[in-house]
N, C-alpha and C positions, 0 to 999 in steps of 0.2 A: 921692859914689859912688866906689867903688875899682874897680881893674881887673877884679876877678871879676865884679862887678855889670855893668859896662860890657860885658864879653865876653858874658855871658848875654843882655843886651838886643840887642846886635849880632846874636848868632847867632839869637835868637828872631825878631827883625825880618826877618832874611835868609830864614829858613824861611817865615814869614808871606808875604813877597813872592813866593817861589817858589810857594807854594800858590795864589796869587791869578793868577799868570801862566800862561796856557794854552800858550804857546810858550816852551820853555826854551832860548832862544838862548845865554844865559849865566846859569846859576843864580847867584843872590846868595848862597846858602849856601856858595859857594866862596871867599868873601872870607876871606883869612887874618887871624888876629889874633895879633900877636907881642907877648909880654911883655917889657917893658924895665924892669928892677927892679935896685935895689941889693941886694936879698936874694939872696945866693949861697950860703945855707945848704943843707945836705943836705936833699932832699926838696922843695925849693921849685919845682924844674922839674916835678916830678910833680904837684905841687899846682896849677900853672898849666896843665898839659895836662889834668889831670882837670876843670878849670873850663871846659874848651872851647877854650882858647887853642891855637893850631897850632904855636907854638915859643916859645922863651925865650932872651932875651939879657940878660947881666947889665952893670950899670954898674960902672966906667967903660966906655963902649961902645968896643969893638975895632971900627974901621972895616972891617977884613977880614972879621970874622965877620958884621957887619951886612950888607955887600954880598953875602956868600955865602948868607945866609938870603934876602935879597931876590931873588937870582938863582934860588935854588931855587923859591921860590914863583911867580916869573915864569915858569919852565919848566913848572911844574904847570899854570898857567893856560893856557899855549900848548897843552899836551897835551890839556887839557879841551876847548879849542876845536876842536882836530882831531877829537877823538872825537865832539863834538856835530855837527860838520859830516858826518862819515861816517854818523851815524844819522839824517840828514835824508832 
């Protein structure tokens, strides 16, 4: 299984779990998928995003880039939790 197929399965399973859950305390569909690939060719990022991935990091991994992406998605999760609490 490649990353594209894994992403498809993760996203489909997350949506399925969301649909089976009556109370949306924390939707599983918000789970980010980050591509980590050695493919840095033009168009590869768009291919990953089109496949449902949420971001793209090339190898060799730049620790600063990795942490900035992780922080971004952590902040998104925090904002989602705040919004869900307001909607209760």
